[in-house]
N, C-alpha and C positions, 0 to 999 in steps of 0.2 A: 444521491448518496454522498455523504461527507467524506473527506479525505483524512487519512491518519495525520494527526497534528504533531506527533513526536517521532523523530527519526532516530535511527541507531546512532549512538555516540561513537567516536573513534575507538574508545576503550572497548565498547561492546563488540564492534566489528573485529577488533584485534583478538578478543577472547574467542569469538566464533571461529576465526581463522586458525587460532592456536589449537582449539579443540578438534576442529576438522583435520588439521595436519597430523595431530597426535593419533587420531583414530585411523587415519589412512596408513600411517607408519606402523602402527601396532596391530592393524587389522581388527580393531575393536568394533563390536557391533554398536549400533545406535542404542541409546539408553531406553530402557523401559521407564515408564512414569506411573507412579502410584500416588493419587491424590486422596488423602484421608480427611474428610470433612465432618467435624462435630456440629452439633446443633445447640445453640444457646450456651456455649462454654465461655465463662469469664476468662479474660487473659491472664489472671493471676491464680487460677485454681489448678495449679500444676506443681508437682514436686520439684522439678528442675528450676522453677522460678522462686523457690524458697518458701512455698506454702507450708504452714506449720502443721497441717493435719493431713491433707489429701495425699495418697500414695499413688504414684504413676511411674513405676520402675521401667516400663518399656518405652514410654515417651521420654523419660529421663535419659535412657540409653541413646535414643535418636538425637537428643540435644547434645549429648557428649560427643557423638560421632559426626555431628553436622554443625549447622549454623542456625542460631536463634535470632529472629528479628523481634525486638522488644517493643517496637512502636508501630506495629501494623494495625490498620483499622479497616472496617467495612465502610463503604461510602453511604450506606443506608441500612439501619439496623432492623430490618424485617426479612424473614426467610426468603420470600419469593423474590424480592428486589435484589437482595444481596447475591443470591445465586444467579440471577440474571446478569449482574455485573461480572461475576466469575466466568460465565459462559461466553460473554460478548467482549469483554475487555473495554467497555465504555462506561461512562458515568450513568447513574440510575436514570436520569432524565432522557437519555438517548437509547436506552435498551428497548423501548417500546412498552416496558412494564411501568405504567404510570402509578400514581398514588395507590389506587386500589384495583388496578387491572392485572392481567397476567397473560400478556401477549408479546412474545419476543418479536422484535422487528425482523421480518424475513430478509431485509437487505443486509443484515449483519452476518459476517462470517463467524460461525460458532467454533469454540475451541475444539471440541471432539471431532467436528467435521474437518477442521484444518489438520489435525493429527492423522485422521483416517486418509485424507487425500495425500498426505506426505508419506504414507506407507506403514502407519501404525495400526495394529488391531485396537479397536476402541470398545471397551467393556464398561458396564455400569451395574452397580448394585446399591440398594438402599433407597432412601427417601427421594422421590422425584416430586418437586414442588413448583415446577414451571409448566407452561402449557404444552400440549402435545405429548408425545411418547418419546423416551430417549432415542429410539430407533429412527424417529423423525428429526432428531437434532444432532445426528452425527455418530451415535453409538451403534455398533454393529450388533451387539447382543447384550441382554440383561440376564441377571439371576437375582432372585430374592428382591424383585422390584416392588417397592412399597408406595402405593398411591391412594388417593381418596376414592371412596365408594366401594360397593360390593359387599358390605357387611350386613346390610339390612338391619334387623332389630337385634343382631347378635353382639353389637359393640357395647361393652360395659358403660354404664352411666355414672357409677359411683366408684371412688377409689377405696382402698382398705380403711381409710379414716372417715368414710361416709361423705366425702366431699364430691360435689358434682364434677365430672370429667368434661372438659370443654376442648381439650386438645386431641387431635387425631381421631375424633369420633367418626366411625364408619370406614376408616382406612383399612386396607387389606393388602396382602401379598398377591402378586399376579405374575403369570408366565408371559413370555414374549407374545403369545397368541391371544392373550387376554383372559385366560382361565384364572378364576379366583381360587387361591389356595387357602381355604378356610381352615385347613388342618394346622396352619401356622398361627391361627388366632385372628381375632377381629379387634380393631382398634389398636392402641399401643399396649402391648402385653409385657409383663416382667421379663427382662433378659432378652428383649427383641433383637438387640445388636448382634447376638450370636449368629443369627441367620445371615447377616451381612458378612460376618467373619467367615462363615462356612463358604459363602459364594465367592468371596475374594480368594480364599485358599484354593477353591476348585479352579478358578480362572488361572491362577499363578502356576498350578501344577501341569497345565497343558504344555505340550511341546509344539512350538510354532517356528516358522522360519522368518517371522517378523517380530519387531519389538511391539510391546503393548502399552496402551494408555488405559489405566484402570482407575475409575472414579468410585470411591467407596463413600457413600453418604449415610452416616450414622444418624440415629434419632436422639441419642443421648447427648447431653442431659436434659433435653426438653421435657416439659410436663406432658401428660400426667406423670409425676415422678413416682415410679413404682420400683421398689428395691429388687434387683435381679436375684434369682435363687442363689442362696449361699452368701449373699452380701447384706442380709437384713440387719445384722449386728456389727457391720464393719466400722461404723462411726457412731460413737455415743454422743447424742445431742448435747448433753450437759458439758461435754469436754470440748465442744467446738467454739472457737473464739468468734465473736461477732466481727463483721467488717468494721474497719476503723471509721468509716463514714456512715455507720448505721444511724438511721433516724426513724422515729415513730411515724412521721408523716412528711411528705414533701412540702416545702413551704408555700408553693403556689401551683396553679394549674399549668402544667408544662405542655399540655397538648394531648395527654392520654391518661389522665388520672382515673377515668372511669372505663378504660379499655379492658378487654378480656384478661390480659395478663395481670393487670393491677387488682383484679377481683379474686385472684388465687389465694391471697391471704387477707384476713380482715383488717380494717382500720380501727385504731392505730396499730401499726406493726408492733408486735411484742417480741421480747427476747426469746421466749419459748417457741413461738411459731416460727421465727426465722431460723433458730437452731435446728428445729425438727426438719424444716425444709432443706436446710443445708446438709444435714446428715444423709438424706437420700440423694441429694444432688451429687455429693462426693462419692457415694456408692456407685452411682451411675457412671461417673468419670472413671473410677477404678475398673469397672466392668468393661468400659470402652477401651481402657488401656490394655486389658487382657486380650481383647480382640486384635489390637495393634500388635501385640506380642506374637499372636498366632500368625498374622500376616507376614511379619518380618521373619519368623521362623520358616514359613513356607518359601520365602524368597531365598533364605540361606540354604535350606535343604535342597532346593532345585538348582543351586549354583548360580542364582541370578541376582543376589543381593548387591554385589559390588558394581553391577551394570545397571542398577535401578535407582532412579531419582525418586526419593520419597518426600512428600510434602504433607505436613500435618497442620491443620488450621481449623477454624470454626466460621460459620456464617456471620456471627456476631457474638457479643457477650450477653450479660444479664445482670440485673440489679440485685435481686434476692435480699432485700433489706437495706442495701446501700442507698443513701439519700431518701429513705422512706419509700422506695419503689420496689416492685417485684419483677417488672417486665423489662423488655429490651428497647422500648420506644423512647430512648433518651440519648443525650450526647455526652454523658459522663464516661470517664476512662474505663470503668468496669464493664461498660456495655458497647460503646463504639469501638473499643479495642478488641483485638483478637489475638490468640496465640498463633505463632507462625514458626515452623521449623523446616529446614531443608536438610536432607542427608543424601549423599550419593555422588556420582561423577560431577566434577566441576565445582564441588562444594567444599570449602575448608572445614577442618574438623575442630570441634571444641571452641568455636568462636561465637561472639554475640555482636549484633549490630543495632545501634539506635537510629538507623536510617528510617525515616518515616516512609510508609508505603501503604498501598491499598490492596485489598483482595484481588481487584481486577488486574493488578500488575502481575499476577501469577501467569496469566495467559502468555503475554510476550516474553516473560522470563523463561518459561519452559521452552518456548520456540527458540529463543536464543541459545539455550544450553543444548538443545537437541539438533541445532543446525537447520531449523525449519523457518521458512520465510514468514514474517509476521504480516498478516493481511492488512490491507490499507484501511479497513474500517476500524481497526483496533486503535484506541486513543490512549490506552494505558502505557506506562513506562516499564521497561524491563529492568530487573534488578541484577543482571549479570555483572555490571561494573562493580557493584558492592560485593558480590560474591567473589569476584576476582581480586578485590582489594585495591582497585584503582581509583575509587571514590568512596566517600563516606555519606554522600547525600544525593538522593534522586529528586526528592520533592522538598522545596524550601518550606512549604506548608501543605496541610491536607485539609479537606473539606468534608463535613458530614451533614446529612439532611434527613428530615422525617416529615412527611406530608407537607402541609403549608404552615406548620406550627413551630418548627425548629430548624435552625441553620447554625453551623459551627465551623470555626477555623482554628487550627492548632499549628503553632510553630515549634521550634525546638524548646521554647521555654514558656510560652503563653497559650492560653485557650480562651477564645471568646465565643459564647453561645448567645445567639439572637433568637428571641421568641416573637415572631411577627404578630401572632394573634394576641398574645398576652401583653405585647408592647413592653417587653422586659429584655434586659441584657445581663449576662453574667461574665465576669472576667476572673480567670484563675492564674496565679503564678505557679506553674507546674513544678518549678525547681524547688521552691520552698514550701509548696502546698500540693504534693502529688495526689492526695486523697480528695482534693477539691472541696475543702471544708470552709474556706473563707473567700467569699465573693468580694473582690476589690473594685468592682465596676464603678462604685460611687466615690472612690478615693481620688482626689484631684491630682495627686502626683502621678497617677497612671492614666490620666485622661488622654494623653498623646498616644500611648500604646493602644488604648481601646479604639481611638479614631483611626489609626493606621491599620489595625486589624480589620475593622469594619470596611474600610475601603478595599482592602485586598479580598475580603470575603465577597463583597458585592461584585467585584471584577471577575473573580473565579466562578461565581454562580452564573453570571451572564455567559461566560465562555462555555460552561458545562451544559447550557441549555435549560436552566431552571426557569420555568414559566413565570415565577414570581419576580425574577430579576429584571431590572431595567436593562434594555438593550444597550450594548456598548457602542 
C-alpha cells in the first residue's frame, strides 16, 4: 500500500482546530454532508455562471450562499473512472479502475466508509456506476438505486426522434435486497431524477442521533436526452446560441472520434442538430435544478440546512457541438472542467475562487471540514485553506488523462494537450483564448512555454502512476 503523499498544511490544521473549538464551545453537532453529483454537465451551463439561456434558480441560490470554484476539473472524463477518483481520493491510475476496467482497489479507504467509521450515517441514491454494491463500499443504505441490468427486453431502443438509444439500455431501479422495481421504468425514462429527489428527501426527513453523509447521483443531463414531463417546451431550439467554439467537425482524430458519444449526432455537426440537442440538455439541467430545490427545502424544513455542508458538482462536462465533438472524451475546458459549489458550515458566502482543483480533492476537503482524519491512502489535497481564505492556490497545475490517447496539463494561464497516438500537441493561451480556438503550439515565441509544460506533464504523470509515463 502506498502512503499519502500530501500532508495537512499548517493553515488546514489551524482551520480544523478552530472549527473543532467552535463546535465544542457552542455544542454544535457535527455537520451533515450532502453530495449532489450531476452526470455530463458542462461547467458553463449554469445560470450563476452567466449562461445566457439556461435557468437554474436553486443552484444559483447555493452559489450566492456559498463558494464557487470556477476552475475545478475531473482527472479523467469518463463516468466510471471519475467516480472512482471521487470515492478513493487518488488519481485514476491508482484507483484500480484502469482504462476499460471497473474494479476499485480493495486496499484503498473509500470516502463513504471513512465517514461511516467516523460516526456518520451513510446513504446513497441514484446512479451507481462502479463495481459492487454501494453497501459493499461503505454506504449503510440505499433508496432509488439505479444500476445496470434487470430490464430484459423492456428497455426502449428508440428515442422520440427515432434515434437509437445507446445510453443506460437495460438499467433499472433496485432495492437494497436486489428487487427490481420495474414500476419505475426500464432504461433512462423522462423525468427520472425525480426518483432521486424523492429518495433524498425521504432520507433527510429521518430523525437520527448522528450526522449523515448523503450522496445523490443524478443521471441528468446524460443521454438519452428525454425532456422531463412539463419541460418539453422550456427552451426553444432556434433561440439557443451556439457554443463560441462550435465546429462542424473536429480537425483530427483525438482518440475517440468514432466512439459511442460521438455517434449521437451525425457528421458534420449542424447548427440545427446541436441546437435541438442543447434545448433538451438545458431542460434536463433545469429539472435537475428543481430536484436540488426540493432537497434544500427538505433540509430547511427539518431545521438542518445550516448544519449541512452541501456540495454540487458533476463527474465531468460535455462537448455538445464544441470543437466539433459531442462527447466527453476530450481535454477541452467544456469537458474536463466541472461545476463546483460549496455551501454550509465553514464555507464563506457569496465568494468565488479560481483555485485549480480536482474532484478527488472533495474527499479530504470534507474530512477536514468535518474533523475526520484523512486516511493515509488518500493522495488528493484538501481545499480547506482556500475556503478559509488563507491561500489562493492548492495546485500549481492540474493534469487530465483519457485512455492512451490524451494527456493534458493546465496552469493558471496555459494548457498543453498531448496526443500520444496522434503524435500531436496543442497549446492554448487560456487568458486571451478561453474558448481554445487558437492552437499556438507551432508558434516559435511560445516554444519555451510548451517545453516547460511538457516536462511538468511528464513528471506529474510518472508520479501519478501513468503506465505510459517514463519512470522518474
